[in-house]
N, C-alpha and C positions, 0 to 999 in steps of 0.2 A: 504494500500500500504506500502511496506517495504522501509526502509531508502535507499536512493540513486536511487530509481526508477525514470527513465526519458527516454524520447524519443530523447534527445539530443545526437548527435553523435560526438560533439567536446570534447576537454579535459577540461570540466567544473571544474574539481577538481584542476586544476593548480593554479587558482587565490586564492582560499581559502588556499591552501597549502603554497603558497608563502607568503601570509599575516601572517599565523600562524608562519612560520619560521622567517620572518622579525621581527614581534612584539615580538616573544618569545626571539630571540637573543638579541634584544635591551633591553628588560626587564631584562634579566639575567645580561647583561653587566652593565646597569645602577645601578642595585641593588648591584653588586659587587663593583663598583666604589664608591658608596655612603658609603659602609662599610669601605673603606680604610682610609679615614680621612687624607691622605697625598698625596704628589706628585700632588697637584692641582694647583701649581703656579710655573712659571718659568720666571725669569726676569720680564718684564712688562705684561706677559700673565697670565690670570686667567681662570681656567676652568669654563664654564658656569654652571656646576653642583654645584659649590661652590660659586656662586655669588648671593647676595652681601656678601663680606668677613667679614663685620663688625659683622655678627652674631657670629663669633668666640669670640667676646668680652664678651658675656654672656652665650655662649653655648660651653662648652669645649670638646664636642665630635664632630663627623662629622656634620657640618652644612648642608650637603647635604640633610639630613632628614627633615630639616626645610624649604628647598627650593623646592625639587623635587615634593612634593605633589601638588603644585599649577600648574606647567605645565603638570604634569601627569593627574590631574583632568580636565584640559582644553582639553587635547587630549582624555581622556576617555569619556567625554561627547560630544565630537565633532560629528556632524551629519555624517560626512564621516566615522570616525573611528568606530562609533556605528554599521554602516552597515558592516564594514570590520570584526570586531571581533565577531559580532553576527554570521556571516557566518563561519568564520574560526574556532572559538572555541566552539560555542554553536550549530552550524549546524542547524540554525532555519530560513530559510533553508540554505544549503551550497551554493546554486546558484539558479538562476531563473529557474523555471520549473523542479526542482529537489526536490524529497521528502526528507524532513529533519527529525530531531528527533521529535517524537510525543510528544506533550505537551497538556495535558488536562487542561481545564479551562484557556486557554490563554487569558490574559488581557493586553497584550502589556506593555507599560510603565506607567501603572496607579496604580501600587502597589509597595511596598518596595521590593527590593532596587532600582528597575528600575525607580521609580518615581523621584529619585534623579538626573536623566539625565536632568531634567528641570532647574537645577541650572547652566547650561552651561553659561548663561549670566554673572553670577558673577565670574566664572572662567575666562571669557574674560577680565573683568576689571583687575584681578590680572595679567593676561598674558601681558596686555598693560603696566602695571607698571614694570614688569620684563624686558620688551623690553627696557625701558629707562635705566635701570641698565646695561644691556648688551651693549648698545651703548656707555655708559660711559666707560665700560671696553675696548671697541674698541679704544676710544680716548687715554686711558692710554697705549694701546699697541703700540702707535706711539712714546712713550717716552723711550729712552734708556739712562740711567744715566743722566737724565735731558736734553737730547738733542733729537731733532726731528729725527726720523728714522723709518724704517719699516723692518720687517723680514718676513719670510714665515709664522710664527705664527700670525703676524698681519693680513695677508691675510686670514688665516684660521678663525680667530675670526670675521673679517669683513664679510666674506661669510656666516658664521653661523648666525650673527645678521641679515643680509640681508634676508636670507631664512626664518628665524623665523618671521621676520616682514611680509614677503609675506604670510606666512601661517596664521598669526594672523589676518591681515587686510583683507584677503580673506574669513574670517569666515562668514558663513551664518548669524550668529547672529548679527555681526557688520553691515552687509549689511541691515538687517532688521531695526536695530536701527537708521541708517542714513536716510533711506527713504523707506524701504520696507513695513513698516506698515502704510504709508500715503495713504489716498484715493485720494488726489489731491496735487501735488507739487505747483501748481500755487497759491493756497490759504494758503499754510503752511508758517510759519515764515522761512525766509531764503530759500524759496522754490527752487530758481534757483541754489543756491550753493549746497543744499542738493541733488538736482537732478544730478548735475555733479559728486558729490562724489558717489552717488548711482550707476551711470552708470560706473564709474571707478571701484568701488568695484565689480560690477557685472561681469566685464571683468576678474578681478582677480579670482573671485569665480568660473568661468568656469574651472579653472585649480587647484581647491582646493585640489584635490587628489594628484596632482603632487607636490604642495607646501608642503603637509603633509609629503610625503615620503622624499623629498629632505631635508626638515628641520630636520626630524628625523635623517637621516644619518649625516647631518652636525653637529648637536649638539653632537652626539656620537663621531664623528671624532675629534671635537674640544677638547673634554675632553681627548681623547686618545692621541692627538698630544701633549698637554701640559704635560700630564702624562709621556709619553715616553721621552720627552725632559728633564723633571725634573729628571728622572731616569738615564739619560745619555745614553739611547739607541738610540735616534735620536739626530741629531745636527741641531739646528735651523739655517737656511740660512739667512744671513743679506742681504736685498735687497738694502738698501741705508741708 
């Protein structure tokens, strides 16, 4: 059967095309922003692409290259994103019930480089550490010349950290670590607490795809907002 053969009558290609455009556009922008090495800070605001800033103390080029690999690895090995970009970029297959690109000796994720997808758990640990750093940046974004206040940029950074937190804690891997791998909650240590956490994470996990896209847009916009304010193109609005 040739590529694209299907009995589906709907616009099955719209989803993979949208994913390819969305991930492609973000990848191009993030790469460009990482190469800039400037306009990453404005007042109390710091771009999430360049946080933590102390990396500048011993790395005199753009620290974004020391930072972005960790969240990029977390997203690249994410169970949702794997399905999304396998379909959008590798067309294996591009959609359900649609013939994709032919691959002989298909072995799934059991050989290099795809076997590296199994280190998703370790990228989760790094992502949780970066969340702490980003929330510290949000706290700093409430300080204007040593006084408490908030601007539009504060709201942007707060929304970014909130959405990134939602995406991270709704991760399938975290849900499994909390309780998904247990045979019995009643006999496990802290069983009741773990069951409650597992149930909560399961609810969040139902919208993992939504969290993934909203957080991706948020982190890109947060960098763009700080960058344009630093360049004098946008004016930050002081809320209080």
